[in-house]
C-alpha positions in Angstrom: 0.0 0.0 0.0 1.3 3.4 -1.0 1.0 6.2 1.5 1.5 9.8 0.5 4.8 11.1 1.8 6.2 14.7 1.9 8.4 15.7 -0.9 10.3 18.9 -1.5 8.5 21.6 -3.5 11.0 21.2 -6.3 9.8 17.6 -6.9 6.1 18.5 -7.2 4.7 19.7 -10.5 1.1 19.9 -9.4 -1.0 19.2 -6.4 -4.7 19.8 -6.6 -7.4 19.3 -4.0 -10.9 18.5 -5.3 -13.8 16.6 -3.7 -11.7 15.3 -0.8 -9.2 13.9 -3.2 -5.6 15.1 -3.8 -4.4 14.8 -7.4 -0.6 14.8 -7.7 1.8 14.8 -10.6 5.6 14.9 -10.3 8.3 16.4 -12.5 10.6 13.7 -13.9 8.2 10.8 -12.9 8.3 7.8 -15.2 6.4 7.5 -18.5 3.5 7.4 -19.3 2.3 10.8 -18.1 0.0 10.0 -15.2 -1.6 11.3 -12.0 -1.6 9.9 -8.5 -4.9 10.3 -6.6 -4.9 10.2 -2.8 -7.7 10.1 -0.3 -6.8 10.6 3.4 -3.1 10.2 2.6 -3.5 6.8 0.8 -3.2 6.1 -2.9 -6.6 5.4 -4.4 -5.6 5.2 -8.1 -2.7 5.9 -10.4 -4.2 6.9 -13.7 -2.5 7.0 -17.1 -3.4 10.3 -18.7 -2.1 9.2 -22.2 -4.0 5.9 -22.5 -6.9 6.9 -20.2 -6.6 3.8 -18.1 -6.0 2.8 -14.5 -2.4 1.8 -13.8 -3.0 0.9 -10.1 -5.9 0.9 -7.8 -9.6 1.5 -8.8 -11.6 4.3 -10.2 -15.1 5.3 -9.1 -17.5 7.2 -11.3 -17.2 10.2 -9.0 -13.4 10.2 -9.2 -13.5 9.8 -13.0 -15.9 12.8 -13.2 -13.4 14.9 -11.1 -10.5 13.8 -13.2 -12.3 14.8 -16.4 -13.2 18.2 -14.9 -9.5 18.8 -14.1 -8.5 17.8 -17.6 -11.1 20.1 -19.1 -9.9 22.9 -17.0 -6.3 22.3 -18.2 -5.0 21.4 -14.8 -3.9 17.9 -15.7 
């Protein structure tokens, strides 16, 4: 189980809070381009933004809706 840890600000590209979830992307993280989604400090899903598929964890409809909103807003 992955637990969100503190990283230095230089490592973080984006951290967005939305609907009790935290969406995180890191500079220099491995390909494909993806987002880590946390709830209460625990990884819920790692989502591939290029192929639009779950890499790890599971995705609820609510979470998918939030993810799509962030993409539409240009935040992911």
